[in-house]
PyMOL CGO cylinders between C-alpha atoms (Angstrom):
from pymol import cmd
from pymol.cgo import CYLINDER

trace = [
    CYLINDER, 9.73, 0.08, 6.89, 10.67, -1.73, 10.10, 0.3, 1, 1, 1, 1, 1, 1,
    CYLINDER, 10.67, -1.73, 10.10, 14.28, -2.89, 10.26, 0.3, 1, 1, 1, 1, 1, 1,
    CYLINDER, 14.28, -2.89, 10.26, 13.09, -6.42, 10.97, 0.3, 1, 1, 1, 1, 1, 1,
    CYLINDER, 13.09, -6.42, 10.97, 12.48, -6.87, 7.20, 0.3, 1, 1, 1, 1, 1, 1,
    CYLINDER, 12.48, -6.87, 7.20, 15.80, -7.15, 5.38, 0.3, 1, 1, 1, 1, 1, 1,
    CYLINDER, 15.80, -7.15, 5.38, 15.75, -5.16, 2.14, 0.3, 1, 1, 1, 1, 1, 1,
    CYLINDER, 15.75, -5.16, 2.14, 16.93, -8.23, 0.23, 0.3, 1, 1, 1, 1, 1, 1,
    CYLINDER, 16.93, -8.23, 0.23, 13.47, -9.80, 0.67, 0.3, 1, 1, 1, 1, 1, 1,
    CYLINDER, 13.47, -9.80, 0.67, 11.85, -6.86, -1.09, 0.3, 1, 1, 1, 1, 1, 1,
    CYLINDER, 11.85, -6.86, -1.09, 14.51, -7.12, -3.80, 0.3, 1, 1, 1, 1, 1, 1,
    CYLINDER, 14.51, -7.12, -3.80, 13.79, -10.83, -4.22, 0.3, 1, 1, 1, 1, 1, 1,
    CYLINDER, 13.79, -10.83, -4.22, 10.08, -10.09, -4.49, 0.3, 1, 1, 1, 1, 1, 1,
    CYLINDER, 10.08, -10.09, -4.49, 10.74, -7.37, -7.08, 0.3, 1, 1, 1, 1, 1, 1,
    CYLINDER, 10.74, -7.37, -7.08, 12.59, -9.91, -9.22, 0.3, 1, 1, 1, 1, 1, 1,
    CYLINDER, 12.59, -9.91, -9.22, 9.71, -12.39, -9.32, 0.3, 1, 1, 1, 1, 1, 1,
    CYLINDER, 9.71, -12.39, -9.32, 7.10, -12.60, -12.07, 0.3, 1, 1, 1, 1, 1, 1,
    CYLINDER, 7.10, -12.60, -12.07, 3.88, -11.08, -10.66, 0.3, 1, 1, 1, 1, 1, 1,
    CYLINDER, 3.88, -11.08, -10.66, 1.62, -13.64, -12.39, 0.3, 1, 1, 1, 1, 1, 1,
    CYLINDER, 1.62, -13.64, -12.39, 3.54, -16.46, -10.68, 0.3, 1, 1, 1, 1, 1, 1,
    CYLINDER, 3.54, -16.46, -10.68, 3.35, -14.74, -7.28, 0.3, 1, 1, 1, 1, 1, 1,
    CYLINDER, 3.35, -14.74, -7.28, -0.37, -14.10, -7.64, 0.3, 1, 1, 1, 1, 1, 1,
    CYLINDER, -0.37, -14.10, -7.64, -1.05, -17.71, -8.61, 0.3, 1, 1, 1, 1, 1, 1,
    CYLINDER, -1.05, -17.71, -8.61, 0.86, -19.09, -5.64, 0.3, 1, 1, 1, 1, 1, 1,
    CYLINDER, 0.86, -19.09, -5.64, -0.26, -16.60, -3.00, 0.3, 1, 1, 1, 1, 1, 1,
    CYLINDER, -0.26, -16.60, -3.00, -3.78, -15.89, -4.30, 0.3, 1, 1, 1, 1, 1, 1,
    CYLINDER, -3.78, -15.89, -4.30, -3.23, -12.15, -4.43, 0.3, 1, 1, 1, 1, 1, 1,
    CYLINDER, -3.23, -12.15, -4.43, -3.47, -9.44, -7.09, 0.3, 1, 1, 1, 1, 1, 1,
    CYLINDER, -3.47, -9.44, -7.09, -0.93, -7.12, -8.70, 0.3, 1, 1, 1, 1, 1, 1,
    CYLINDER, -0.93, -7.12, -8.70, -1.29, -3.57, -9.97, 0.3, 1, 1, 1, 1, 1, 1,
    CYLINDER, -1.29, -3.57, -9.97, 1.13, -3.22, -12.85, 0.3, 1, 1, 1, 1, 1, 1,
    CYLINDER, 1.13, -3.22, -12.85, 0.79, 0.55, -13.02, 0.3, 1, 1, 1, 1, 1, 1,
    CYLINDER, 0.79, 0.55, -13.02, 1.72, 1.38, -9.44, 0.3, 1, 1, 1, 1, 1, 1,
    CYLINDER, 1.72, 1.38, -9.44, 3.61, -1.90, -8.97, 0.3, 1, 1, 1, 1, 1, 1,
    CYLINDER, 3.61, -1.90, -8.97, 2.06, -3.24, -5.82, 0.3, 1, 1, 1, 1, 1, 1,
    CYLINDER, 2.06, -3.24, -5.82, 0.55, -6.51, -4.62, 0.3, 1, 1, 1, 1, 1, 1,
    CYLINDER, 0.55, -6.51, -4.62, -2.71, -6.63, -2.70, 0.3, 1, 1, 1, 1, 1, 1,
    CYLINDER, -2.71, -6.63, -2.70, -3.07, -9.56, -0.31, 0.3, 1, 1, 1, 1, 1, 1,
    CYLINDER, -3.07, -9.56, -0.31, -5.75, -10.38, 2.25, 0.3, 1, 1, 1, 1, 1, 1,
    CYLINDER, -5.75, -10.38, 2.25, -4.31, -10.81, 5.74, 0.3, 1, 1, 1, 1, 1, 1,
    CYLINDER, -4.31, -10.81, 5.74, -6.73, -11.67, 8.53, 0.3, 1, 1, 1, 1, 1, 1,
    CYLINDER, -6.73, -11.67, 8.53, -9.66, -10.32, 6.46, 0.3, 1, 1, 1, 1, 1, 1,
    CYLINDER, -9.66, -10.32, 6.46, -7.98, -7.02, 5.71, 0.3, 1, 1, 1, 1, 1, 1,
    CYLINDER, -7.98, -7.02, 5.71, -6.28, -6.02, 2.46, 0.3, 1, 1, 1, 1, 1, 1,
    CYLINDER, -6.28, -6.02, 2.46, -2.66, -4.89, 2.48, 0.3, 1, 1, 1, 1, 1, 1,
    CYLINDER, -2.66, -4.89, 2.48, -0.60, -3.40, -0.30, 0.3, 1, 1, 1, 1, 1, 1,
    CYLINDER, -0.60, -3.40, -0.30, 3.01, -4.41, -0.75, 0.3, 1, 1, 1, 1, 1, 1,
    CYLINDER, 3.01, -4.41, -0.75, 5.26, -2.16, -2.84, 0.3, 1, 1, 1, 1, 1, 1,
    CYLINDER, 5.26, -2.16, -2.84, 8.47, -4.19, -3.39, 0.3, 1, 1, 1, 1, 1, 1,
    CYLINDER, 8.47, -4.19, -3.39, 10.30, -1.37, -5.22, 0.3, 1, 1, 1, 1, 1, 1,
    CYLINDER, 10.30, -1.37, -5.22, 9.47, 1.08, -2.43, 0.3, 1, 1, 1, 1, 1, 1,
    CYLINDER, 9.47, 1.08, -2.43, 10.02, -1.48, 0.33, 0.3, 1, 1, 1, 1, 1, 1,
    CYLINDER, 10.02, -1.48, 0.33, 6.69, -0.47, 1.79, 0.3, 1, 1, 1, 1, 1, 1,
    CYLINDER, 6.69, -0.47, 1.79, 3.63, -2.23, 3.20, 0.3, 1, 1, 1, 1, 1, 1,
    CYLINDER, 3.63, -2.23, 3.20, 0.42, -0.41, 4.04, 0.3, 1, 1, 1, 1, 1, 1,
    CYLINDER, 0.42, -0.41, 4.04, -3.25, -1.15, 4.79, 0.3, 1, 1, 1, 1, 1, 1,
    CYLINDER, -3.25, -1.15, 4.79, -5.34, -0.90, 1.62, 0.3, 1, 1, 1, 1, 1, 1,
    CYLINDER, -5.34, -0.90, 1.62, -8.55, 0.43, 3.18, 0.3, 1, 1, 1, 1, 1, 1,
    CYLINDER, -8.55, 0.43, 3.18, -9.28, 3.48, 5.31, 0.3, 1, 1, 1, 1, 1, 1,
    CYLINDER, -9.28, 3.48, 5.31, -10.80, 1.30, 8.03, 0.3, 1, 1, 1, 1, 1, 1,
    CYLINDER, -10.80, 1.30, 8.03, -7.97, -1.25, 8.10, 0.3, 1, 1, 1, 1, 1, 1,
    CYLINDER, -7.97, -1.25, 8.10, -5.86, -1.50, 11.21, 0.3, 1, 1, 1, 1, 1, 1,
    CYLINDER, -5.86, -1.50, 11.21, -2.15, -1.92, 11.58, 0.3, 1, 1, 1, 1, 1, 1,
    CYLINDER, -2.15, -1.92, 11.58, -1.42, -5.41, 12.84, 0.3, 1, 1, 1, 1, 1, 1,
    CYLINDER, -1.42, -5.41, 12.84, 1.60, -6.44, 14.90, 0.3, 1, 1, 1, 1, 1, 1,
    CYLINDER, 1.60, -6.44, 14.90, 4.83, -5.50, 13.03, 0.3, 1, 1, 1, 1, 1, 1,
    CYLINDER, 4.83, -5.50, 13.03, 5.59, -9.20, 12.69, 0.3, 1, 1, 1, 1, 1, 1,
    CYLINDER, 5.59, -9.20, 12.69, 2.71, -9.41, 10.22, 0.3, 1, 1, 1, 1, 1, 1,
    CYLINDER, 2.71, -9.41, 10.22, 4.64, -7.16, 7.81, 0.3, 1, 1, 1, 1, 1, 1,
    CYLINDER, 4.64, -7.16, 7.81, 7.46, -9.69, 7.95, 0.3, 1, 1, 1, 1, 1, 1,
    CYLINDER, 7.46, -9.69, 7.95, 4.96, -12.48, 7.40, 0.3, 1, 1, 1, 1, 1, 1,
    CYLINDER, 4.96, -12.48, 7.40, 3.36, -10.80, 4.37, 0.3, 1, 1, 1, 1, 1, 1,
    CYLINDER, 3.36, -10.80, 4.37, 6.65, -10.46, 2.50, 0.3, 1, 1, 1, 1, 1, 1,
    CYLINDER, 6.65, -10.46, 2.50, 7.66, -14.05, 3.22, 0.3, 1, 1, 1, 1, 1, 1,
    CYLINDER, 7.66, -14.05, 3.22, 4.21, -15.29, 2.30, 0.3, 1, 1, 1, 1, 1, 1,
    CYLINDER, 4.21, -15.29, 2.30, 4.45, -13.64, -1.12, 0.3, 1, 1, 1, 1, 1, 1,
    CYLINDER, 4.45, -13.64, -1.12, 7.93, -15.06, -1.59, 0.3, 1, 1, 1, 1, 1, 1,
    CYLINDER, 7.93, -15.06, -1.59, 7.28, -18.64, -0.47, 0.3, 1, 1, 1, 1, 1, 1,
    CYLINDER, 7.28, -18.64, -0.47, 3.60, -19.53, -0.60, 0.3, 1, 1, 1, 1, 1, 1,
    CYLINDER, 3.60, -19.53, -0.60, 2.82, -22.68, -2.56, 0.3, 1, 1, 1, 1, 1, 1,
    CYLINDER, 2.82, -22.68, -2.56, -0.23, -23.26, -4.74, 0.3, 1, 1, 1, 1, 1, 1,
    CYLINDER, -0.23, -23.26, -4.74, -1.74, -25.72, -2.29, 0.3, 1, 1, 1, 1, 1, 1,
    CYLINDER, -1.74, -25.72, -2.29, -4.94, -25.48, -0.26, 0.3, 1, 1, 1, 1, 1, 1,
    CYLINDER, -4.94, -25.48, -0.26, -5.12, -25.86, 3.55, 0.3, 1, 1, 1, 1, 1, 1,
    CYLINDER, -5.12, -25.86, 3.55, -5.53, -29.51, 4.49, 0.3, 1, 1, 1, 1, 1, 1,
    CYLINDER, -5.53, -29.51, 4.49, -7.90, -28.92, 7.41, 0.3, 1, 1, 1, 1, 1, 1,
    CYLINDER, -7.90, -28.92, 7.41, -5.67, -31.07, 9.65, 0.3, 1, 1, 1, 1, 1, 1,
    CYLINDER, -5.67, -31.07, 9.65, -4.20, -29.41, 12.72, 0.3, 1, 1, 1, 1, 1, 1,
    CYLINDER, -4.20, -29.41, 12.72, -0.72, -29.65, 14.20, 0.3, 1, 1, 1, 1, 1, 1,
    CYLINDER, -0.72, -29.65, 14.20, 1.04, -27.89, 17.06, 0.3, 1, 1, 1, 1, 1, 1,
    CYLINDER, 1.04, -27.89, 17.06, 4.26, -25.95, 16.66, 0.3, 1, 1, 1, 1, 1, 1,
    CYLINDER, 4.26, -25.95, 16.66, 6.16, -28.96, 18.00, 0.3, 1, 1, 1, 1, 1, 1,
    CYLINDER, 6.16, -28.96, 18.00, 4.95, -31.02, 15.01, 0.3, 1, 1, 1, 1, 1, 1,
    CYLINDER, 4.95, -31.02, 15.01, 6.53, -28.64, 12.51, 0.3, 1, 1, 1, 1, 1, 1,
    CYLINDER, 6.53, -28.64, 12.51, 9.92, -29.95, 11.30, 0.3, 1, 1, 1, 1, 1, 1,
    CYLINDER, 9.92, -29.95, 11.30, 12.47, -28.64, 13.78, 0.3, 1, 1, 1, 1, 1, 1,
    CYLINDER, 12.47, -28.64, 13.78, 9.72, -27.20, 15.94, 0.3, 1, 1, 1, 1, 1, 1,
    CYLINDER, 9.72, -27.20, 15.94, 10.41, -29.29, 19.03, 0.3, 1, 1, 1, 1, 1, 1,
    CYLINDER, 10.41, -29.29, 19.03, 13.77, -27.57, 19.48, 0.3, 1, 1, 1, 1, 1, 1,
    CYLINDER, 13.77, -27.57, 19.48, 12.90, -24.16, 18.04, 0.3, 1, 1, 1, 1, 1, 1,
    CYLINDER, 12.90, -24.16, 18.04, 9.66, -23.31, 19.87, 0.3, 1, 1, 1, 1, 1, 1,
    CYLINDER, 9.66, -23.31, 19.87, 10.98, -23.03, 23.40, 0.3, 1, 1, 1, 1, 1, 1,
    CYLINDER, 10.98, -23.03, 23.40, 12.74, -20.46, 25.53, 0.3, 1, 1, 1, 1, 1, 1,
    CYLINDER, 12.74, -20.46, 25.53, 12.63, -17.09, 23.70, 0.3, 1, 1, 1, 1, 1, 1,
    CYLINDER, 12.63, -17.09, 23.70, 10.66, -18.73, 20.88, 0.3, 1, 1, 1, 1, 1, 1,
    CYLINDER, 10.66, -18.73, 20.88, 7.88, -20.17, 23.05, 0.3, 1, 1, 1, 1, 1, 1,
    CYLINDER, 7.88, -20.17, 23.05, 4.55, -19.02, 21.65, 0.3, 1, 1, 1, 1, 1, 1,
    CYLINDER, 4.55, -19.02, 21.65, 3.15, -16.45, 24.14, 0.3, 1, 1, 1, 1, 1, 1,
    CYLINDER, 3.15, -16.45, 24.14, -0.32, -17.95, 24.54, 0.3, 1, 1, 1, 1, 1, 1,
    CYLINDER, -0.32, -17.95, 24.54, -0.44, -16.50, 28.06, 0.3, 1, 1, 1, 1, 1, 1,
    CYLINDER, -0.44, -16.50, 28.06, -1.34, -13.21, 26.34, 0.3, 1, 1, 1, 1, 1, 1,
    CYLINDER, -1.34, -13.21, 26.34, -4.69, -14.84, 25.61, 0.3, 1, 1, 1, 1, 1, 1,
    CYLINDER, -4.69, -14.84, 25.61, -5.26, -16.77, 28.83, 0.3, 1, 1, 1, 1, 1, 1,
    CYLINDER, -5.26, -16.77, 28.83, -4.26, -13.78, 31.00, 0.3, 1, 1, 1, 1, 1, 1,
    CYLINDER, -4.26, -13.78, 31.00, -6.86, -11.71, 29.19, 0.3, 1, 1, 1, 1, 1, 1,
    CYLINDER, -6.86, -11.71, 29.19, -9.81, -14.11, 29.50, 0.3, 1, 1, 1, 1, 1, 1,
    CYLINDER, -9.81, -14.11, 29.50, -9.18, -16.30, 32.55, 0.3, 1, 1, 1, 1, 1, 1,
    CYLINDER, -9.18, -16.30, 32.55, -12.22, -18.57, 32.85, 0.3, 1, 1, 1, 1, 1, 1,
    CYLINDER, -12.22, -18.57, 32.85, -14.47, -16.27, 30.83, 0.3, 1, 1, 1, 1, 1, 1,
    CYLINDER, -14.47, -16.27, 30.83, -15.03, -18.63, 27.90, 0.3, 1, 1, 1, 1, 1, 1,
    CYLINDER, -15.03, -18.63, 27.90, -17.92, -16.56, 26.42, 0.3, 1, 1, 1, 1, 1, 1,
    CYLINDER, -17.92, -16.56, 26.42, -15.61, -13.54, 26.26, 0.3, 1, 1, 1, 1, 1, 1,
    CYLINDER, -15.61, -13.54, 26.26, -13.00, -15.57, 24.37, 0.3, 1, 1, 1, 1, 1, 1,
    CYLINDER, -13.00, -15.57, 24.37, -15.65, -16.69, 21.91, 0.3, 1, 1, 1, 1, 1, 1,
    CYLINDER, -15.65, -16.69, 21.91, -16.87, -13.14, 21.40, 0.3, 1, 1, 1, 1, 1, 1,
    CYLINDER, -16.87, -13.14, 21.40, -13.34, -11.92, 20.75, 0.3, 1, 1, 1, 1, 1, 1,
    CYLINDER, -13.34, -11.92, 20.75, -12.77, -14.66, 18.17, 0.3, 1, 1, 1, 1, 1, 1,
    CYLINDER, -12.77, -14.66, 18.17, -16.06, -13.87, 16.44, 0.3, 1, 1, 1, 1, 1, 1,
    CYLINDER, -16.06, -13.87, 16.44, -15.16, -10.19, 16.46, 0.3, 1, 1, 1, 1, 1, 1,
    CYLINDER, -15.16, -10.19, 16.46, -11.98, -11.09, 14.56, 0.3, 1, 1, 1, 1, 1, 1,
    CYLINDER, -11.98, -11.09, 14.56, -13.86, -13.19, 12.00, 0.3, 1, 1, 1, 1, 1, 1,
    CYLINDER, -13.86, -13.19, 12.00, -13.01, -16.58, 13.50, 0.3, 1, 1, 1, 1, 1, 1,
    CYLINDER, -13.01, -16.58, 13.50, -15.05, -19.64, 12.56, 0.3, 1, 1, 1, 1, 1, 1,
    CYLINDER, -15.05, -19.64, 12.56, -15.96, -22.14, 15.33, 0.3, 1, 1, 1, 1, 1, 1,
    CYLINDER, -15.96, -22.14, 15.33, -13.99, -25.38, 15.51, 0.3, 1, 1, 1, 1, 1, 1,
    CYLINDER, -13.99, -25.38, 15.51, -14.95, -28.42, 17.57, 0.3, 1, 1, 1, 1, 1, 1,
    CYLINDER, -14.95, -28.42, 17.57, -11.78, -28.63, 19.69, 0.3, 1, 1, 1, 1, 1, 1,
    CYLINDER, -11.78, -28.63, 19.69, -10.89, -27.88, 23.34, 0.3, 1, 1, 1, 1, 1, 1,
    CYLINDER, -10.89, -27.88, 23.34, -13.54, -26.02, 25.39, 0.3, 1, 1, 1, 1, 1, 1,
    CYLINDER, -13.54, -26.02, 25.39, -13.72, -23.48, 22.56, 0.3, 1, 1, 1, 1, 1, 1,
    CYLINDER, -13.72, -23.48, 22.56, -11.78, -22.96, 19.36, 0.3, 1, 1, 1, 1, 1, 1,
    CYLINDER, -11.78, -22.96, 19.36, -11.92, -20.76, 16.28, 0.3, 1, 1, 1, 1, 1, 1,
    CYLINDER, -11.92, -20.76, 16.28, -10.17, -20.85, 12.90, 0.3, 1, 1, 1, 1, 1, 1,
    CYLINDER, -10.17, -20.85, 12.90, -8.73, -17.73, 11.28, 0.3, 1, 1, 1, 1, 1, 1,
    CYLINDER, -8.73, -17.73, 11.28, -7.75, -17.28, 7.63, 0.3, 1, 1, 1, 1, 1, 1,
    CYLINDER, -7.75, -17.28, 7.63, -4.49, -15.45, 8.23, 0.3, 1, 1, 1, 1, 1, 1,
    CYLINDER, -4.49, -15.45, 8.23, -3.80, -15.41, 4.49, 0.3, 1, 1, 1, 1, 1, 1,
    CYLINDER, -3.80, -15.41, 4.49, -5.49, -17.13, 1.54, 0.3, 1, 1, 1, 1, 1, 1,
    CYLINDER, -5.49, -17.13, 1.54, -3.42, -20.28, 2.02, 0.3, 1, 1, 1, 1, 1, 1,
    CYLINDER, -3.42, -20.28, 2.02, -2.65, -20.00, 5.75, 0.3, 1, 1, 1, 1, 1, 1,
    CYLINDER, -2.65, -20.00, 5.75, -5.18, -21.19, 8.36, 0.3, 1, 1, 1, 1, 1, 1,
    CYLINDER, -5.18, -21.19, 8.36, -4.52, -21.01, 12.11, 0.3, 1, 1, 1, 1, 1, 1,
    CYLINDER, -4.52, -21.01, 12.11, -6.70, -22.12, 15.02, 0.3, 1, 1, 1, 1, 1, 1,
    CYLINDER, -6.70, -22.12, 15.02, -6.88, -20.63, 18.51, 0.3, 1, 1, 1, 1, 1, 1,
    CYLINDER, -6.88, -20.63, 18.51, -7.95, -23.05, 21.28, 0.3, 1, 1, 1, 1, 1, 1,
    CYLINDER, -7.95, -23.05, 21.28, -9.07, -22.38, 24.83, 0.3, 1, 1, 1, 1, 1, 1,
    CYLINDER, -9.07, -22.38, 24.83, -9.53, -24.49, 27.95, 0.3, 1, 1, 1, 1, 1, 1,
    CYLINDER, -9.53, -24.49, 27.95, -11.18, -23.31, 31.16, 0.3, 1, 1, 1, 1, 1, 1,
    CYLINDER, -11.18, -23.31, 31.16, -9.17, -23.60, 34.32, 0.3, 1, 1, 1, 1, 1, 1,
    CYLINDER, -9.17, -23.60, 34.32, -10.13, -25.41, 37.52, 0.3, 1, 1, 1, 1, 1, 1,
    CYLINDER, -10.13, -25.41, 37.52, -8.87, -25.72, 41.08, 0.3, 1, 1, 1, 1, 1, 1,
    CYLINDER, -8.87, -25.72, 41.08, -5.73, -27.53, 39.92, 0.3, 1, 1, 1, 1, 1, 1,
    CYLINDER, -5.73, -27.53, 39.92, -4.90, -25.92, 36.60, 0.3, 1, 1, 1, 1, 1, 1,
    CYLINDER, -4.90, -25.92, 36.60, -5.32, -22.35, 35.30, 0.3, 1, 1, 1, 1, 1, 1,
    CYLINDER, -5.32, -22.35, 35.30, -7.05, -21.49, 32.04, 0.3, 1, 1, 1, 1, 1, 1,
    CYLINDER, -7.05, -21.49, 32.04, -4.93, -22.26, 29.00, 0.3, 1, 1, 1, 1, 1, 1,
    CYLINDER, -4.93, -22.26, 29.00, -4.81, -21.16, 25.37, 0.3, 1, 1, 1, 1, 1, 1,
    CYLINDER, -4.81, -21.16, 25.37, -3.15, -22.84, 22.43, 0.3, 1, 1, 1, 1, 1, 1,
    CYLINDER, -3.15, -22.84, 22.43, -2.37, -22.21, 18.77, 0.3, 1, 1, 1, 1, 1, 1,
    CYLINDER, -2.37, -22.21, 18.77, -2.61, -24.89, 16.08, 0.3, 1, 1, 1, 1, 1, 1,
    CYLINDER, -2.61, -24.89, 16.08, -1.56, -24.67, 12.46, 0.3, 1, 1, 1, 1, 1, 1,
    CYLINDER, -1.56, -24.67, 12.46, -2.81, -26.33, 9.31, 0.3, 1, 1, 1, 1, 1, 1,
    CYLINDER, -2.81, -26.33, 9.31, -0.38, -29.16, 8.58, 0.3, 1, 1, 1, 1, 1, 1,
    CYLINDER, -0.38, -29.16, 8.58, 0.67, -27.46, 5.31, 0.3, 1, 1, 1, 1, 1, 1,
    CYLINDER, 0.67, -27.46, 5.31, 2.21, -24.51, 7.19, 0.3, 1, 1, 1, 1, 1, 1,
    CYLINDER, 2.21, -24.51, 7.19, 5.83, -25.64, 6.78, 0.3, 1, 1, 1, 1, 1, 1,
    CYLINDER, 5.83, -25.64, 6.78, 5.38, -25.80, 3.01, 0.3, 1, 1, 1, 1, 1, 1,
    CYLINDER, 5.38, -25.80, 3.01, 4.68, -22.07, 2.99, 0.3, 1, 1, 1, 1, 1, 1,
    CYLINDER, 4.68, -22.07, 2.99, 6.73, -20.58, 5.81, 0.3, 1, 1, 1, 1, 1, 1,
    CYLINDER, 6.73, -20.58, 5.81, 10.06, -20.99, 7.55, 0.3, 1, 1, 1, 1, 1, 1,
    CYLINDER, 10.06, -20.99, 7.55, 9.91, -21.77, 11.26, 0.3, 1, 1, 1, 1, 1, 1,
    CYLINDER, 9.91, -21.77, 11.26, 10.87, -18.29, 12.40, 0.3, 1, 1, 1, 1, 1, 1,
    CYLINDER, 10.87, -18.29, 12.40, 8.07, -16.77, 10.29, 0.3, 1, 1, 1, 1, 1, 1,
    CYLINDER, 8.07, -16.77, 10.29, 5.59, -19.23, 11.81, 0.3, 1, 1, 1, 1, 1, 1,
    CYLINDER, 5.59, -19.23, 11.81, 6.71, -17.91, 15.20, 0.3, 1, 1, 1, 1, 1, 1,
    CYLINDER, 6.71, -17.91, 15.20, 6.19, -14.33, 14.01, 0.3, 1, 1, 1, 1, 1, 1,
    CYLINDER, 6.19, -14.33, 14.01, 2.64, -15.15, 12.91, 0.3, 1, 1, 1, 1, 1, 1,
    CYLINDER, 2.64, -15.15, 12.91, 1.88, -16.88, 16.22, 0.3, 1, 1, 1, 1, 1, 1,
    CYLINDER, 1.88, -16.88, 16.22, 3.11, -13.90, 18.25, 0.3, 1, 1, 1, 1, 1, 1,
    CYLINDER, 3.11, -13.90, 18.25, 0.95, -11.56, 16.22, 0.3, 1, 1, 1, 1, 1, 1,
    CYLINDER, 0.95, -11.56, 16.22, -2.10, -13.77, 16.69, 0.3, 1, 1, 1, 1, 1, 1,
    CYLINDER, -2.10, -13.77, 16.69, -1.62, -14.00, 20.46, 0.3, 1, 1, 1, 1, 1, 1,
    CYLINDER, -1.62, -14.00, 20.46, -1.13, -10.25, 20.72, 0.3, 1, 1, 1, 1, 1, 1,
    CYLINDER, -1.13, -10.25, 20.72, -4.28, -9.46, 18.73, 0.3, 1, 1, 1, 1, 1, 1,
    CYLINDER, -4.28, -9.46, 18.73, -6.51, -11.98, 20.46, 0.3, 1, 1, 1, 1, 1, 1,
    CYLINDER, -6.51, -11.98, 20.46, -5.32, -10.79, 23.84, 0.3, 1, 1, 1, 1, 1, 1,
    CYLINDER, -5.32, -10.79, 23.84, -5.72, -7.10, 23.09, 0.3, 1, 1, 1, 1, 1, 1,
    CYLINDER, -5.72, -7.10, 23.09, -8.37, -5.18, 24.99, 0.3, 1, 1, 1, 1, 1, 1,
    CYLINDER, -8.37, -5.18, 24.99, -11.62, -5.18, 23.02, 0.3, 1, 1, 1, 1, 1, 1,
    CYLINDER, -11.62, -5.18, 23.02, -12.10, -1.51, 23.70, 0.3, 1, 1, 1, 1, 1, 1,
    CYLINDER, -12.10, -1.51, 23.70, -9.30, -0.55, 21.33, 0.3, 1, 1, 1, 1, 1, 1,
    CYLINDER, -9.30, -0.55, 21.33, -10.43, 1.54, 18.41, 0.3, 1, 1, 1, 1, 1, 1,
    CYLINDER, -10.43, 1.54, 18.41, -8.71, -0.85, 16.00, 0.3, 1, 1, 1, 1, 1, 1,
    CYLINDER, -8.71, -0.85, 16.00, -10.99, -3.75, 16.89, 0.3, 1, 1, 1, 1, 1, 1,
    CYLINDER, -10.99, -3.75, 16.89, -13.51, -4.70, 14.26, 0.3, 1, 1, 1, 1, 1, 1,
]
cmd.load_cgo(trace, "trace")
């Protein structure tokens, strides 16, 4: 298991009542083999707290950015039994976000804009490939169900003679009720990396 996940988080998860975790996080628990199954970006992942292990549940599932492993554990620990509000905020609107999300914690949306430039149709195709649902924002936008209670939107604007193409990430306004700020950053990095990845990769769906 990557060192970025402190073993104490697995220990904390092991100490929780599985029924309570499943209710909050909308996941399932196998009491025999002692693992949770949670849907992350339309793929199932198994979390074995006692083994401190996370793995894709299906043969065709891909390994996401390592930050998603960190996200999965924290999601199971902290998710609240509340539905997404369908109202979008930027990272700067998250409590403490205006000071946190800058410098080394600036969300790397250039991973997306460097990939697509002014090719808006290509951005749309990539979002559809990754199960995104269209959203009426920017020049193009799609919503992704990152986890059962976590919705994130990717936005895109074409460039012109004065300004280059630009991408952005928005979060459902309930995000801070589920995740600490550093975990929100981890999710955003993973999203930018996956959206900006070359579509020819064998892991693409």
